[in-house]
Structures are given as structure tokens and as C-alpha cells.
C-alpha positions as CSV (number, residue, x, y, z in Angstrom):
1,X,63.1,-46.4,81.9
2,X,66.9,-46.9,81.9
3,X,68.7,-45.1,78.9
4,X,69.2,-47.6,76.1
5,X,73.0,-46.8,76.0
6,X,73.5,-47.6,79.7
7,X,71.3,-51.0,79.5
8,X,73.5,-52.0,76.6
9,X,76.8,-51.6,78.5
10,X,78.2,-54.7,80.3
11,X,76.2,-55.0,83.4
12,X,76.4,-56.9,86.5
13,X,72.7,-57.6,86.6
14,X,70.9,-60.0,84.4
15,X,67.9,-59.2,82.3
16,X,65.4,-60.0,84.9
17,X,67.0,-57.7,87.6
18,X,67.3,-54.7,84.9
19,X,63.5,-55.3,83.9
20,X,62.4,-55.1,88.0
21,X,64.7,-52.1,88.3
22,X,63.3,-50.1,85.3
23,X,59.8,-51.1,86.5
24,X,60.5,-49.8,90.2
25,X,62.3,-46.7,89.2
26,X,59.5,-45.8,86.7
27,X,57.0,-45.4,89.6
28,X,59.4,-42.9,91.5
29,X,59.1,-39.3,91.8
30,X,62.4,-37.2,90.9
31,X,62.8,-36.6,94.6
32,X,62.5,-40.3,95.4
33,X,65.1,-41.1,92.6
34,X,67.4,-38.5,93.8
35,X,67.4,-40.3,97.2
36,X,67.4,-43.8,96.1
37,X,70.6,-43.0,93.9
38,X,72.1,-42.0,97.2
39,X,71.1,-44.8,98.9
40,X,72.5,-47.4,96.5
41,X,75.7,-45.4,96.5
42,X,75.8,-46.1,100.3
43,X,75.1,-49.6,99.8
44,X,78.0,-49.8,97.3
45,X,80.4,-48.5,99.8
46,X,79.2,-50.6,102.4
47,X,79.8,-53.6,100.6
48,X,83.5,-52.5,100.1
49,X,84.3,-51.8,103.7
50,X,86.7,-53.9,105.2
51,X,85.3,-54.2,108.8
52,X,81.9,-56.0,109.2
53,X,80.9,-54.1,112.1
54,X,81.5,-50.9,110.5
55,X,79.5,-52.1,107.4
56,X,76.4,-53.0,109.5
57,X,76.5,-49.6,111.2
58,X,76.5,-47.8,107.6
59,X,73.9,-50.0,106.5
60,X,71.5,-49.4,109.5
61,X,72.0,-45.5,108.8
62,X,71.1,-45.7,105.2
63,X,68.1,-48.0,105.8
64,X,66.6,-45.2,108.1
65,X,63.6,-43.5,106.9
66,X,64.6,-40.7,104.4
67,X,64.2,-37.3,105.8
68,X,64.9,-34.8,103.1
69,X,64.7,-31.1,102.5
70,X,63.3,-29.8,99.4
71,X,64.4,-26.5,98.0
72,X,62.2,-24.7,95.3
73,X,63.1,-21.4,93.9
74,X,60.9,-18.7,91.9
75,X,63.5,-16.7,90.0
76,X,63.6,-14.1,87.3
77,X,66.8,-12.7,87.1
78,X,68.7,-15.2,89.1
79,X,69.0,-13.6,92.5
80,X,66.5,-16.3,94.1
81,X,68.3,-19.1,92.3
82,X,71.7,-18.0,93.8
83,X,70.3,-17.9,97.3
84,X,68.6,-21.3,96.7
85,X,71.9,-22.8,95.5
86,X,73.8,-21.5,98.5
87,X,71.2,-23.0,100.7
88,X,71.7,-26.2,99.0
89,X,75.3,-26.4,99.5
90,X,75.1,-25.3,103.1
91,X,72.6,-28.1,103.6
92,X,75.0,-30.7,102.0
93,X,77.7,-29.5,104.4
94,X,75.2,-30.2,107.2
95,X,74.8,-33.7,106.0
96,X,71.1,-33.0,105.2
97,X,69.7,-34.9,102.3
98,X,68.4,-32.0,99.9
99,X,66.9,-31.6,96.5
100,X,66.9,-28.5,94.5
101,X,64.2,-27.6,92.1
102,X,63.3,-24.8,89.5
103,X,59.6,-24.1,90.3
104,X,58.8,-24.7,86.8
105,X,60.1,-28.3,87.1
106,X,58.2,-29.1,90.3
107,X,54.6,-30.7,90.5
108,X,52.5,-29.0,93.1
109,X,50.9,-32.2,94.1
110,X,54.2,-33.5,95.3
111,X,54.1,-31.3,98.3
112,X,52.0,-33.7,100.1
113,X,54.8,-36.3,99.8
114,X,57.5,-33.7,101.2
115,X,58.3,-33.1,105.1
116,X,60.4,-30.2,104.9
117,X,60.2,-27.5,102.2
118,X,61.9,-24.3,101.6
119,X,60.7,-21.7,99.0
120,X,63.1,-18.8,97.6
121,X,60.9,-16.6,95.8
122,X,61.6,-13.3,94.0
123,X,59.0,-11.0,92.7
124,X,58.4,-9.9,89.2
125,X,57.0,-6.6,88.0
126,X,54.2,-5.4,90.1
127,X,53.6,-8.2,92.6
128,X,53.9,-11.2,89.7
129,X,55.0,-14.4,90.4
130,X,58.3,-15.0,88.1
131,X,57.8,-16.6,84.8
132,X,59.3,-20.0,86.0
133,X,56.8,-20.1,88.9
134,X,53.6,-19.1,87.1
135,X,51.9,-22.6,87.0
136,X,52.8,-23.8,90.6
137,X,51.7,-20.3,91.8
138,X,48.6,-20.8,90.1
139,X,48.2,-24.3,91.1
140,X,48.5,-23.7,94.8
141,X,45.7,-21.1,94.5
142,X,43.2,-23.7,92.9
143,X,41.1,-26.3,94.2
144,X,43.6,-29.0,93.2
145,X,46.2,-27.8,95.7
146,X,46.6,-30.9,98.3
147,X,46.0,-30.5,101.9
148,X,49.5,-30.3,103.6
149,X,49.1,-31.2,107.5
150,X,52.3,-32.7,107.5
151,X,54.5,-30.3,105.8
152,X,56.8,-28.1,107.7
153,X,58.0,-25.0,105.6
154,X,59.9,-21.7,105.5
155,X,59.7,-19.0,102.8
156,X,62.4,-16.2,102.1
157,X,61.2,-13.8,99.7
158,X,63.6,-11.4,97.5
159,X,62.3,-8.0,96.5
160,X,62.9,-4.1,96.1
161,X,60.9,-2.0,98.8
162,X,60.7,0.7,96.2
163,X,58.0,-1.2,94.4
164,X,54.5,-1.3,96.0
165,X,54.1,-5.2,96.1
166,X,57.2,-5.8,98.2
167,X,58.0,-9.5,98.1
168,X,54.5,-10.3,96.9
169,X,55.5,-13.6,95.5
170,X,57.0,-15.0,98.8
171,X,53.9,-13.7,100.8
172,X,51.9,-15.6,98.5
173,X,53.7,-18.8,99.0
174,X,53.6,-18.6,102.6
175,X,49.8,-17.6,102.6
176,X,49.0,-20.4,100.3
177,X,51.1,-23.1,102.3
178,X,49.5,-22.1,105.4
179,X,46.0,-22.3,104.1
180,X,46.5,-25.8,103.1
181,X,47.5,-26.7,106.5
182,X,51.3,-26.6,106.5
183,X,53.4,-25.3,109.5
184,X,56.0,-22.8,109.0
185,X,59.0,-24.0,111.0
186,X,60.8,-20.3,110.6
187,X,59.1,-16.9,110.2
188,X,59.0,-15.6,106.4
189,X,61.9,-13.2,105.8
190,X,61.2,-10.5,103.3
191,X,64.5,-9.1,101.9
192,X,65.3,-5.8,100.0
193,X,67.9,-5.5,97.3
194,X,70.8,-5.5,99.5
195,X,69.8,-9.0,100.9
196,X,72.9,-10.7,101.2
197,X,73.8,-10.2,104.9
198,X,70.3,-11.2,105.8
199,X,70.0,-14.5,103.6
200,X,73.0,-15.7,105.0
201,X,71.9,-15.4,108.5
202,X,68.5,-16.8,107.7
203,X,69.8,-19.7,105.8
204,X,71.7,-20.6,108.9
205,X,68.8,-20.4,111.3
206,X,66.6,-22.2,108.6
207,X,69.1,-25.2,108.4
208,X,69.4,-25.5,112.3
209,X,65.7,-25.8,112.3
210,X,65.6,-28.4,109.7
211,X,68.3,-30.3,111.1
212,X,66.7,-30.4,114.7
213,X,63.1,-31.1,113.3
214,X,64.6,-34.0,111.0
215,X,66.4,-35.4,113.7
216,X,63.7,-35.4,116.3
217,X,60.6,-36.2,114.0
218,X,59.7,-39.6,112.5
219,X,62.4,-39.3,109.8
220,X,66.1,-39.1,110.5
221,X,68.8,-37.2,108.6
222,X,70.3,-39.1,105.7
223,X,74.0,-38.9,105.4
224,X,74.8,-37.9,101.9
225,X,77.3,-39.9,99.8
226,X,80.9,-38.6,100.3
227,X,82.3,-37.5,97.0
228,X,79.0,-36.8,95.4
229,X,80.2,-34.5,92.8
230,X,78.5,-31.1,92.4
231,X,77.8,-29.3,89.3
232,X,81.0,-27.4,87.8
233,X,80.3,-23.9,87.5
234,X,82.7,-20.8,86.7
235,X,84.8,-19.5,89.5
236,X,83.6,-16.1,88.6
237,X,80.3,-15.0,90.0
238,X,78.7,-12.4,91.9
239,X,80.5,-12.8,95.3
240,X,83.6,-13.2,93.1
241,X,83.6,-11.2,90.0
242,X,86.1,-11.1,87.2
243,X,88.4,-8.3,86.5
244,X,87.9,-7.4,82.8
245,X,89.0,-4.5,80.8
246,X,86.9,-2.0,78.7
247,X,87.6,-2.3,75.1
248,X,85.1,0.3,73.7
249,X,82.6,3.0,74.9
250,X,80.8,4.5,71.9
251,X,77.8,6.7,71.6
252,X,75.3,5.5,69.4
253,X,72.6,8.2,69.6
254,X,72.9,11.1,67.4
255,X,74.2,14.7,68.4
256,X,70.8,16.1,68.7
257,X,69.4,13.3,70.7
258,X,67.8,14.0,73.9
259,X,69.6,10.6,75.0
260,X,72.9,9.7,75.5
261,X,73.1,5.5,74.6
262,X,76.4,3.8,74.7
263,X,77.5,0.6,73.0
264,X,80.1,-1.0,75.4
265,X,82.5,-3.8,74.5
266,X,84.3,-5.6,77.5
267,X,87.2,-8.0,77.1
268,X,86.8,-11.6,78.6
269,X,89.8,-13.1,77.3
270,X,91.2,-15.8,79.6
271,X,88.3,-15.6,82.0
272,X,86.5,-18.9,80.9
273,X,83.3,-17.1,81.2
274,X,80.6,-18.1,78.8
275,X,77.0,-17.0,78.2
276,X,73.9,-17.7,76.0
277,X,71.7,-14.9,74.4
278,X,69.5,-13.7,77.0
279,X,71.8,-13.8,79.7
280,X,72.8,-10.6,81.6
281,X,76.1,-9.3,82.6
282,X,76.3,-8.3,86.3
283,X,78.7,-5.0,86.6
284,X,80.2,-3.9,89.9
285,X,80.7,-0.4,89.6
286,X,82.3,2.5,91.7
287,X,80.6,5.7,92.8
288,X,82.0,8.9,91.5
289,X,84.6,10.7,94.0
290,X,82.7,14.1,93.2
291,X,79.6,12.7,94.3
292,X,81.1,11.3,97.5
293,X,82.6,14.4,98.3
294,X,79.4,16.3,98.0
295,X,77.4,14.0,100.4
296,X,80.1,14.2,103.1
297,X,80.1,18.0,103.0
298,X,76.4,17.8,103.2
299,X,76.4,16.0,106.5
300,X,79.6,17.7,108.0
301,X,82.2,15.1,107.5
302,X,85.8,15.1,105.9
303,X,86.1,11.7,104.6
304,X,88.8,10.5,106.8
305,X,86.5,9.2,109.3
306,X,86.5,5.6,109.8
307,X,83.9,2.9,110.1
308,X,83.8,-0.8,110.6
309,X,82.7,-2.9,107.7
310,X,82.6,-6.9,107.4
311,X,85.4,-7.0,109.9
312,X,87.4,-4.4,108.4
313,X,88.2,-0.6,109.0
314,X,87.9,1.9,106.3
315,X,87.6,5.5,105.7
316,X,84.1,6.7,105.1
317,X,85.1,8.1,101.7
318,X,86.5,4.7,100.6
319,X,83.2,3.3,101.9
320,X,80.9,5.4,99.8
321,X,83.2,4.9,96.7
322,X,82.9,1.2,96.7
323,X,80.5,0.0,99.3
324,X,77.2,2.0,99.5
325,X,74.6,3.0,97.1
326,X,74.6,6.7,96.8
327,X,72.7,7.5,93.8
328,X,69.3,6.1,93.8
329,X,67.1,6.9,96.9
330,X,64.8,4.4,98.4
331,X,61.5,4.7,100.7
332,X,63.6,3.5,103.6
333,X,66.1,5.9,103.2
334,X,63.8,8.9,103.0
335,X,61.8,7.4,106.1
336,X,65.2,7.2,108.2
337,X,66.3,10.6,107.2
338,X,63.1,12.0,107.8
339,X,63.5,11.0,111.3
340,X,67.2,11.7,111.7
341,X,66.7,15.1,110.4
342,X,63.3,16.2,111.6
343,X,62.4,17.4,108.3
344,X,58.8,18.5,108.1
345,X,58.6,18.0,104.5
346,X,59.9,14.5,104.4
347,X,57.9,13.5,107.6
348,X,54.6,14.7,106.0
349,X,55.9,12.7,102.7
350,X,56.7,9.4,104.7
351,X,52.7,9.3,105.6
352,X,51.8,8.8,102.1
353,X,53.3,5.5,100.7
354,X,52.4,6.4,97.2
355,X,54.0,9.6,97.4
356,X,56.8,8.4,99.4
357,X,57.6,6.0,96.8
358,X,57.3,8.4,93.9
359,X,59.7,10.8,95.5
360,X,62.3,8.2,96.4
361,X,62.0,6.9,92.6
362,X,62.7,10.2,91.3
363,X,65.1,11.7,93.7
364,X,68.8,10.8,94.3
365,X,70.5,10.6,97.9
366,X,72.5,14.0,97.7
367,X,69.1,15.7,97.1
368,X,67.2,14.0,99.9
369,X,69.9,15.2,102.2
370,X,69.7,18.7,101.0
371,X,66.1,18.9,102.1
372,X,67.4,19.8,105.6
373,X,71.2,20.1,106.3
374,X,71.8,17.8,109.2
375,X,75.0,16.5,110.6
376,X,75.7,12.9,110.8
377,X,78.7,10.7,112.2
378,X,80.1,8.3,109.8
379,X,78.1,5.6,111.5
380,X,74.9,7.3,111.3
381,X,75.4,8.2,107.5
382,X,76.1,4.3,106.4
383,X,73.1,3.2,108.7
384,X,70.9,5.1,106.3
385,X,72.2,3.7,103.1
386,X,71.8,0.2,101.3
387,X,74.8,-1.7,100.6
388,X,76.2,-1.3,96.9
389,X,74.6,-4.0,94.4
390,X,75.6,-4.7,90.9
391,X,73.7,-3.7,88.0
392,X,72.4,-6.3,85.6
393,X,72.7,-5.6,81.9
394,X,71.1,-7.5,79.1
395,X,73.8,-8.8,77.0
396,X,73.8,-7.5,73.4
397,X,76.0,-10.0,71.7
398,X,76.4,-13.6,71.0
399,X,79.7,-15.5,71.5
400,X,79.3,-17.4,68.3
401,X,80.0,-13.7,66.9
402,X,82.3,-11.9,69.4
403,X,83.9,-15.0,71.1
404,X,85.8,-13.7,74.2
405,X,84.0,-10.4,74.4
406,X,80.8,-9.3,75.8
407,X,78.8,-6.1,74.5
408,X,76.3,-4.0,76.2
409,X,73.7,-1.2,75.3
410,X,73.8,1.1,78.1
411,X,71.5,4.2,78.4
412,X,73.0,6.9,80.5
413,X,71.1,8.2,83.4
414,X,71.2,11.9,83.3
415,X,69.3,14.9,84.3
416,X,69.7,18.2,85.8
417,X,68.7,19.1,89.4
418,X,68.8,22.9,89.3
419,X,72.2,23.8,88.1
420,X,73.8,20.4,89.0
421,X,73.8,17.3,86.9
422,X,72.9,13.9,88.2
423,X,74.2,10.7,86.9
424,X,73.1,7.1,87.3
425,X,75.7,5.0,89.4
426,X,76.5,2.3,87.0
427,X,75.8,4.0,83.6
428,X,77.5,7.0,84.8
429,X,80.6,4.7,85.9
430,X,80.6,2.8,82.3
431,X,80.2,6.1,80.4
432,X,82.2,8.6,82.4
433,X,84.6,7.0,84.6
434,X,86.1,4.4,82.6
435,X,88.6,4.8,80.0
436,X,89.7,2.3,77.2
437,X,91.8,-0.3,79.2
438,X,90.5,0.3,82.6
439,X,89.5,-2.5,84.7
440,X,85.7,-3.4,85.6
441,X,84.5,-6.2,87.8
442,X,81.8,-8.3,85.8
443,X,80.2,-11.6,86.1
444,X,77.5,-13.6,84.2
445,X,74.0,-13.9,85.5
446,X,72.2,-16.7,83.5
447,X,68.5,-16.2,82.6
448,X,66.9,-19.3,81.8
449,X,63.5,-17.3,81.4
450,X,64.7,-15.5,78.4
451,X,66.1,-18.1,75.7
452,X,65.7,-18.7,72.1
453,X,63.5,-21.9,71.1
454,X,65.8,-24.9,71.1
455,X,64.2,-25.7,67.8
456,X,66.1,-23.4,65.0
457,X,63.0,-23.9,62.7
458,X,60.9,-21.8,65.1
459,X,59.7,-18.3,64.3
460,X,60.6,-15.5,66.7
461,X,59.1,-12.1,67.3
462,X,61.3,-9.5,69.0
463,X,59.8,-6.3,70.6
464,X,62.6,-4.0,72.4
465,X,62.3,-0.3,72.0
466,X,65.1,1.8,73.2
467,X,67.9,-0.3,74.9
468,X,65.6,-3.2,75.1
469,X,66.9,-3.7,71.7
470,X,70.1,-5.3,73.4
471,X,69.3,-9.0,73.9
472,X,67.8,-9.2,70.3
473,X,71.1,-8.0,68.9
474,X,72.4,-11.1,70.6
475,X,69.4,-13.2,69.4
476,X,70.1,-12.4,65.8
477,X,73.8,-13.0,65.9
478,X,73.3,-16.4,67.4
479,X,70.4,-17.3,64.6
480,X,72.7,-16.2,61.9
481,X,75.8,-18.4,63.4
482,X,73.4,-21.4,63.8
483,X,71.8,-21.1,60.3
484,X,68.5,-21.1,61.9
485,X,65.6,-21.8,59.5
486,X,63.0,-20.0,61.5
487,X,61.7,-16.4,60.6
488,X,62.8,-13.3,62.7
489,X,60.7,-10.5,63.2
490,X,61.9,-7.3,64.9
491,X,59.7,-4.4,66.4
492,X,61.8,-1.2,67.4
493,X,61.0,1.8,68.7
494,X,62.4,5.2,70.1
495,X,61.8,8.8,69.7
496,X,63.5,9.9,66.3
497,X,64.5,7.9,63.2
498,X,67.8,10.2,62.6
499,X,69.1,10.2,66.1
500,X,67.8,7.3,68.1
501,X,67.8,4.4,65.6
502,X,70.2,2.0,67.4
503,X,72.3,-0.2,65.4
504,X,70.5,1.0,62.2
505,X,73.2,-0.2,59.9
506,X,73.4,-3.5,61.5
507,X,69.7,-4.2,61.3
508,X,69.5,-3.0,57.6
509,X,72.4,-5.5,56.8
510,X,70.5,-8.2,58.4
511,X,67.1,-7.4,56.6
512,X,69.1,-7.4,53.2
513,X,70.6,-10.7,53.8
514,X,67.5,-12.2,54.8
515,X,68.6,-13.1,58.4
516,X,65.9,-10.5,59.7
517,X,62.8,-11.1,57.7
518,X,60.4,-8.4,59.0
519,X,61.6,-5.1,60.6
520,X,58.8,-2.8,61.9
521,X,59.7,0.7,63.7
522,X,58.1,3.4,65.6
523,X,59.5,6.7,66.2
524,X,57.3,8.5,68.5
525,X,58.2,12.0,67.8
526,X,58.7,12.1,64.0
527,X,55.3,13.1,63.5
528,X,52.3,15.0,65.2
529,X,50.5,11.7,66.9
530,X,53.1,9.6,68.9
531,X,53.5,6.1,67.7
532,X,54.9,3.2,69.6
533,X,55.7,-0.3,69.2
534,X,52.4,-1.3,70.6
535,X,50.7,0.5,67.8
536,X,52.7,-1.2,65.1
537,X,51.7,-4.6,66.8
538,X,48.1,-3.7,66.1
539,X,48.5,-2.4,62.7
540,X,50.1,-5.8,61.8
541,X,47.6,-7.8,64.1
542,X,46.6,-10.2,61.4
543,X,50.1,-11.3,60.6
544,X,51.1,-11.5,64.4
545,X,48.4,-13.8,64.8
546,X,49.2,-15.8,62.0
547,X,52.8,-16.2,63.4
548,X,51.6,-17.1,66.8
549,X,49.2,-19.8,65.4
550,X,52.1,-21.1,63.6
551,X,54.0,-21.5,66.8
552,X,56.2,-18.3,67.0
553,X,57.7,-17.5,70.2
554,X,57.3,-13.7,71.5
555,X,59.9,-11.6,73.2
556,X,59.6,-8.5,74.8
557,X,62.5,-6.3,76.7
558,X,62.6,-2.9,78.0
559,X,60.6,-0.6,80.2
560,X,58.4,-2.6,82.7
561,X,56.1,0.3,84.0
562,X,54.6,1.4,80.6
563,X,55.9,-0.3,77.4
564,X,55.6,-3.7,78.5
565,X,52.0,-3.1,79.9
566,X,51.1,-1.6,76.6
567,X,52.4,-4.4,74.5
568,X,50.8,-7.2,76.9
569,X,47.7,-5.2,76.3
570,X,48.2,-5.1,72.5
571,X,48.8,-8.9,72.2
572,X,45.5,-9.6,74.1
573,X,43.8,-7.3,71.8
574,X,45.2,-9.3,68.8
575,X,44.1,-12.5,69.9
576,X,40.4,-10.9,70.8
577,X,40.2,-9.6,67.2
578,X,42.1,-12.0,65.2
579,X,41.0,-15.3,67.4
580,X,37.4,-14.1,68.0
581,X,37.9,-14.6,71.5
582,X,36.4,-13.0,74.5
583,X,38.6,-10.8,76.9
584,X,38.8,-13.7,79.3
585,X,39.9,-16.2,76.6
586,X,42.3,-13.7,75.0
587,X,44.0,-13.3,78.5
588,X,44.2,-16.9,79.0
589,X,45.6,-17.5,75.6
590,X,48.3,-15.1,76.2
591,X,49.0,-16.6,79.9
592,X,49.3,-20.1,78.2
593,X,51.9,-19.0,76.0
594,X,53.7,-17.4,79.0
595,X,53.4,-21.0,80.5
596,X,54.5,-22.7,77.5
597,X,57.5,-20.2,77.4
598,X,56.5,-19.1,74.2
599,X,55.9,-15.5,75.5
600,X,59.0,-14.3,77.4
601,X,59.6,-11.0,78.9
602,X,63.0,-9.1,80.2
603,X,61.7,-6.0,81.7
604,X,63.0,-3.8,84.4
């Protein structure tokens, strides 16, 4: 149906024509509507042409069968969405008609109507599909999945090879489509965290193939309408970050705490950057010069040796400071260095994938290099390393409260290796390398999978131990600014009440004012038996169930390896005991909450 406000405007169509148009358009899919829009636009331009011959030529192009590329992205933190959006722009520049879909907005049965589809898929947690792709992922495994003999497709997967199920979601979609009879027009690409260069090259090959097969097949390339305005976005992004300045870096754990957690405030004044509660801030950081010097010494380099990078020549010292990941190791780095150094210990480790992942996840680059001293050239060294990628931090503020600032809650990664200290790359940069007023390059990473309910009357349950508290500070600030009527319940946990109760004064203020209705805390080391947030959830199982039955949303933020799994299992137990459900029914109930976006997680 046409919107009432549009049909009410003065129209060159009579009532009968409008009625026919409404009936026809109501039967079209979103993809067909997108094409028809461009088709009609082309016709209108044809009518305005001053040359009859030119008019006829334009009309004949528009009237050809519609060859179209559909791009579907499965994205948790925004990386896959960014690749998909870049692919769409490049398709448009190649005069390919293209439609872009969030996986949650795409109906799986419509794949049978497509000719060319590209999936851009990230992997969440331990091989799980991102939240926005859960239904589509499930549908394509079911008996309802359509046969796809006429579909040509390609898949690009994004992941982290440090995890066991590397790029699993991309592999899944590839397998699902192939099983239903679809044909891959390009081999799947599995990308690691430093995916930019690979993704650019793959996108070009994919679009060359699409253009070739669209041109040579039954359908022709549809010329997109000139001047079809794209959605206007901020000029500041991952590739072009905004140079902000540090306002505050304040330690918010006690003197006796075993952890150093910082409250960080960054000035965005004049940037035009906007964000919503649940979004993340991308931080481009620089590595410590001291760490760079130690690595160079370990491999026998002075630091003045030059390398060619992206068409520029720069010293190896400058490259290690700003262009490469030199803190966290990864399985590929360990494997490559095992070969380069001929270290028997590392070569044995490489044979066991589980032990390799564990070692790489708990060892920094400098300490892998110290397993066996080996001289490397500058090019050999950078050939072992990943390119530097920004760190994403959950935003701990609402712009309704802080305006042109953005706040973060950053846990400093810090431990001792023998007599030497080791620090995280980004957290060490923010905590130790920056003084107030210093510059830091940032961008906003929007997260549509972690958002407050649109209805302010909806209750929310927030579960965020440790630095997982960050987004819930933004949630509460936003709910207070909007005078939201829905109730707010926070579960927070950490080691000790006196040293690790992050933002304690603020939470007590919100509790006193009534903005926060319930606060339950779990300090694991304040008693003989350790107590965690999942234990508090089970203690209040009846109330949690009543809130869920009344429509509450549940949010979880923090550690993915243990906490998120334990909280998930606790919620299933609540559903079992309070809802008198079987294990299978309870799991289905919780899974349905995720599909309905009433159970959202931001875990890492």
C-alpha cells in the first residue's frame, strides 16, 4: 500500500491508477520493489529526453530482463556489514543492479527467485552464526529450504584463526547453498582479522564474475538510475578515523585490586560523530616504542631498515609502531616462526592444534621470538605479522547525557613474564601512552544487535560483570534521559566489593532515584565459596521468570569463554524450573528470545 500521506498529495494519477498500482506493488518482494523503483525512474528520464532515438534506446535497456545481485550480510560487530556495504558501492560503480540485506531482514525462501547472491558472513563465539543471521541460518538447514538449481553464489567469511571454528558461519552458508543445488561462481574466501586487503581483491574478482555471468546469461545488467542518492553516513569511519583528544583516564579500581580498570573520556567536539547505547568505539592505537625496540633487538635489526608497505617506503621501526600487531600472538605467527627458526619446541606445538591455540592465546609476539633467537630481515619479520587492526570497546555513555564526548571502561591487560611486564596493545596505549590532551584516532562502530527496546515501557535485565558493565552505564543514562517507564534490573559481579565495584556511587545514585529498580551483585572473593552473576540469577529465578513472562529484554556483556556460557545455561535452568519445561523446550524458549531480539549479547 502507498503511504496515506503520499496518496493524499496532489498526484498526476487518478484514483483508479493509484488503486491498480497499490494492488500490483503489494504482490512484489522487497527486491522486486527496489528494481521497479529504478525502472520507473529510468522511464521518467526517458520521457524527458529531447532525442526520440535516444529515448527509444534507453527504454529498450530498461525493459530487458532484470539481472540483479543480492548481497546478504551476517554481522555481529559490523565488520561483515562494512564489507557488504563496500561491495554494494563497488557494484553500483560497475553499473550492476544490486540490493543489500541484513540477514535478519531477508526471507530465505526468496533465494529461489534470485540469480546471483553473495553472502558476507562473520562468525560469532565458538562457530555460532551472528544474532542477525540466526533465523536464516536455521532455515537453510531445515526441510523448508528451497531447491536452488538456478542460483549462482559466492561467500566471503570473516573470522579469527585463533578460534577453533574459524569462519564457520561462512563455511555453513557455503555448504547449505551447495546442498540445495546452487553453484558457486567463485571459491569461498575465509578471512582472518586483518582482512582488508584480501577482501578488496576478492570483491573485485566477485564483481567481475557477476558482471560477466549477468551479461552472458539470460538476464542483462540493469543500468542503475544516475543520481540515485546513497544513504549519507559520517565521513569518519574505520578507514578514515577522527583524530580526537583524550579528556580523562582515571583508574576506577582500588589500590589493592588485582586489576587496573580505567574510565576513559574522549572529546568528539566538532566531529559530528553520533552513537547510540550499545554501539562500540573503534580505537586505532600505536605500539610501545620500548616493545618495538625489544623485538628488533631479538631478531637482529637496528630499526632503520626500510620496507615497502602499501606503495610507501618506511623504516621497520615506524612500521612496527603503527602498522603491525606486535603484542598478541596468533596460531599463524607461531606456525611461521616455528618454520623460520627451526625451533623444536614450536614445531612440536604446531602439530597439536588445541595446544597451539592455547599457547598463541596466552603468549605475546616477543616471547614467541624468544623461544629461539633467530636473525630475520625486515621483510621476513613483517611477513610473520598481522596488520594492525583497531580495538573495539563498548561505549559506556549516552550522548543524551555526555553530548560531544564518548566514555569507555577499559581493563588494562597486564601480566609478568619472568621479570618483565607485558601489556595489551590498545589498553596499554590508552592507559600508559596517552596524556590528557593527546590525540587518539577513533570511529563509531554501530551495533544493531545490541540495542535498547524501542518501547520505553519495556523492562530490561542487564548482566554485566567486570568491564561488561560498560554498555549498561550507557543504557541507564539513556533510559533516564528518555524518562523510560520500563523497569531496570542490573546484575554486576567482580572480585571484591571494596576494590572492584565499578561505578559504585553512580549505581547507588540510580538505585536511590528509582531509575534502577533492582541491583544484584556477586563478588567472587568476598567469601569462602565463590559467587558469580549466574548464581545470583538462579537465586532470583522466580523473579527473572516473571520479568521474562512480562516481556522483559535480557542483555549480557563481557567474557565469552566462561561467563556468557554460564549465564546462558543459568537462563535455560530458570526456564526449565520456573516454566516446567524440558531441557529441549527450555533451550528452544531461550533461542526464541534471541530470534525476537529479546536476548542480546555483546561478548568477547
